[in-house]
C-alpha positions in Angstrom: 11.0 -13.1 7.8 14.1 -11.8 9.5 14.5 -8.5 11.4 16.3 -6.9 8.5 13.4 -7.5 6.2 11.0 -5.9 8.7 13.3 -2.8 8.8 13.5 -2.7 5.0 9.7 -2.9 4.7 9.3 -0.1 7.3 11.7 2.0 5.4 9.8 1.2 2.2 6.6 2.3 3.8 8.1 5.6 4.9 9.5 6.3 1.5 6.2 5.4 -0.1 4.3 7.7 2.3 6.8 10.6 2.0 6.7 10.4 -1.8 2.9 10.5 -1.9 3.0 13.3 0.7 5.4 15.4 -1.4 3.4 14.8 -4.6 0.3 16.0 -2.8 1.7 19.3 -1.6 0.8 21.9 -0.6 -2.4 20.6 1.0 -1.9 16.8 0.8 -4.2 16.5 -2.2 -7.0 18.6 -0.7 -6.5 21.2 -3.5 -7.2 18.6 -6.2 -10.5 18.1 -7.8 -12.6 15.2 -6.6 -12.4 13.5 -10.0 -8.6 13.8 -9.9 -8.5 12.0 -6.5 -10.7 9.3 -7.9 -8.4 8.9 -11.0 -5.3 8.7 -8.7 -6.9 6.1 -6.5 -7.7 4.0 -9.5 -4.3 4.6 -11.1 -2.4 3.7 -7.9 -4.6 0.6 -7.4 -3.8 -0.6 -11.0 -0.1 0.3 -10.7 0.3 -1.6 -7.5 -0.8 -4.9 -9.1 2.4 -5.4 -11.0 4.5 -3.7 -8.3 3.0 -6.2 -5.8 3.7 -9.2 -8.0 7.3 -7.9 -8.7 7.9 -7.5 -4.9 6.5 -10.9 -4.0 8.6 -12.5 -6.7 11.9 -10.6 -6.1 11.9 -9.4 -2.5 10.8 -12.6 -0.8 12.6 -15.8 -1.6 10.3 -18.3 0.2 7.4 -18.3 -2.3 4.8 -17.9 0.5 3.0 -15.3 -1.6 -0.1 -15.0 0.5 1.8 -14.6 3.8 4.2 -12.2 2.2 1.3 -10.2 0.7 -0.2 -9.8 4.2 3.2 -8.5 5.4 3.2 -6.0 2.5 -0.4 -5.0 3.3 0.5 -4.5 6.9 3.6 -2.4 6.2 1.7 -0.3 3.5 -1.3 0.4 5.6 -0.6 0.6 9.4 2.6 2.7 9.2 1.0 5.0 6.6 -2.0 5.4 8.8 0.3 6.3 11.7 2.2 8.8 9.6 -1.1 10.3 8.4 -2.4 10.4 11.9 0.7 12.1 13.2 0.6 14.7 10.5 -3.1 15.3 10.1 -4.6 14.1 13.3 -2.1 15.4 15.8 0.0 18.1 14.0 -2.9 19.6 12.1 -5.4 19.0 15.0 -7.9 17.0 13.0 -7.9 14.0 15.2 -9.1 10.7 13.9 -11.7 12.6 11.9 -9.1 13.2 9.2 -10.2 9.9 7.6 -13.3 11.6 6.2 -11.9 14.6 4.4 -8.9 12.6 3.4 -11.0 9.6 2.2 -8.5 9.0 -0.6 -5.9 8.1 2.0 -8.3 6.0 4.0 -9.2 4.1 0.8 -5.7 2.5 0.8 -5.8 1.5 4.5 -8.3 -1.1 3.4 -7.9 -1.7 -0.3 -4.4 -3.1 0.0 -5.7 -5.8 2.4 -7.9 -7.0 -0.5 -5.6 -6.2 -3.4 -2.3 -7.7 -2.2 -3.7 -11.1 -1.2 -5.6 -11.2 -4.4 -2.4 -10.6 -6.4 -0.7 -13.3 -4.3 -3.6 -15.8 -4.9 -3.4 -15.1 -8.7 0.3 -15.6 -8.7 0.0 -18.9 -6.8 -2.8 -20.1 -9.0 -0.7 -19.4 -12.1 2.4 -21.1 -10.7 0.3 -24.2 -9.8 -1.2 -24.3 -13.3 2.3 -23.7 -14.9 3.8 -26.5 -12.9 1.0 -28.9 -13.8 1.5 -28.2 -17.5 5.2 -28.9 -17.3 
């Protein structure tokens, strides 16, 4: 992956974070009911399956789905954690302890590492079975 792709993924991660941040204002989802946070976590998880497949198919041209899924997971977890830590941990003074009251953010720091490679595996499996039928 070239340097430009890394910069694009970093920009994508910031835009993703900023969009979720704006959507969660004024208290970054703390004002939402617990059930609403659970529904959003489930909804985002489901929505990211086709988004991940689309991104792996159209953004990357080398068809190394598993490797590229790991790059996506890295760029959609580590930078988002850093942005959240800067905002909540440092600016709002919560320290690393923000991960507990903001569990719905912390959920995605880990879930994408399972979800994205699983989508990549599924895509690769379907491509292999499609090519064997041809």
